[in-house]
C-alpha positions, 0 to 999 in steps of 0.5 A: 758816333763815327757811323752817325757822323758819316750817315749825317754827312752822306745825307747832307751831301745828297741834299746839296746835290738836289739843291744843285739840280734845283737851279736848272729845275727852276729855269725849266719852270720859267715859262709856266705861269706867274712866279707867285703860283709856282711859289704857292705850289712849291710850299703847298706840295712840300707841306703835304709831303711832310705829313706822312713823315710826321705821322710815322715818327709821331712828331707832334703838330702842336707849336708853342708860342715861343716856336711860332715866332721862328716859324713866321720869320722863317716862312717870310724869309723862305717866300722872299728867297724863292721869289728872288730865286725864281725871278733870277733863274727866269732872267739869268743863267741857272748855272751862274745863279747856282754858283753865286747864291750858294757860295754867297750864302755861307759867306754872308751868313758868316758875316752876319754871325761875326758882326751881330752874334759872335762879335769876334773874328779871327784873322783867317775869317777876315781873309776868308770873307775877303776872298769870298766877296772877291769870288762873288764879284768875279762871278757877277763880272762886277767890272761890266755891271751897272744897276740896270744890267744887274737887274736884266741879267738877274744878278741883283736877284741872285744877291737878294736871294742870298741875303734872304737865305741868311735869315733862313739859316740863322732863324733855323739855328735859333729855333732848335730849343723851341720845336722839333725840326720836322714840325718846324719845317712843316709849319714853315711851309704851311705858313709860306704857302698861305702867305704866297696864296694871298698873291695868287688868283685861283683861276691861275692855279687851276690852269696848272692842271693843264700844264705838260709833264715837264712842269709837273716833273720839275715842280714835284721834284722841287717841292718833294725832293728839294724842299721837303728833303733837302731844306728840312735836312738843312734846317736840322743841320743848322739846329744841330751844328750851327749856322756857319758849319751847316752853311759849309755843306753848300760848297757842294752845290756850285759844281752840281749846279753847273753840271745840271745846267749844262746837261739839262739846259746846255748852258755855257760854262763861263771861266769867270763863274769857275774862277769866282766859284773856286775862290768862294769855296776856298773862302768857305773852307777858311771860315770853317777851318779849325785853328 
C-alpha cells in the first residue's frame, strides 16, 4: 500500500512539473497562428497519443450514456480553459500565469465544493480560502488594476482559466463511477478536438506544416507530455482521491512555472508573484490539512 502511494505521488509530482513547463511552452507558441488552431492540434495530437495506451491495457472505447454527459461537459470545459490559457500567455507573463492560475485552481475548486457539494466548512478552511484569495489578489497586483488593464495584462484571462478548470476537476471526480479514466480522457480530447475544429479554417491548419522546429517541439510536448500524460493523471487523481485533494498537487506548479519561464523566456521574477504564490500555497495546505 505504501509503495503504491509513493508511486502515485511520484507520478503526480512529475505530471505537475510538466504543467509548470506548459506555461512557458504556451508563451513560445504565441506568435504561431490563431489560438483555435493550436487548441485543435493540442487535442487532436493528445487523443492520438492515447490510442496505443488504451489498446495496450485493453481499455474499452465504448462509452455509456451516463458517461457521455461527463465527457461533453469536460470537453467544453477543457476548450474554455485552453482558450483562456493561450490568450493569457500571449498577453501576459507566463510565470505570473503559472503561479496565479495554478494556485487559484484548488482554492476556487474548494470554494465551489464547500458551497455546493459538501456545504459544510471548517474554520481552518475559511482561513485558508481567505489567505488564498489575498495571495491571488497580490499576484495580479489588484491595487493597480482596472478592467482594461486586466485585459491588456492577461490577468482577466488567467482568472477565467481558473474558473474553467474548476469544472474540469469536479466533472472528473463525478465521472469515476461511469467510465474508465483513460477512455474518459480519450473521448474528452476527441470531442474537444471536434468542437475546436468548428472554429478553424482548414487552410490555416495546413500552413502549420511549414512552421519551424520550435513550434512542433512545443506543440508535441504540450499535447503528448502535458495533455496525454499530466492531464490524464490529474483526471485519475480526481476520480480516486477527490477534487479537493487532487487539486492540492497543483502547489508544485507555481515554482516550476517560474523556473521554466526564467530559463526559457528570461522573464523577470516579481516579488509580488513570489509573495502571493507563497500565501496561496499556505492556503492550499490549510484547506487539505487534516484536523
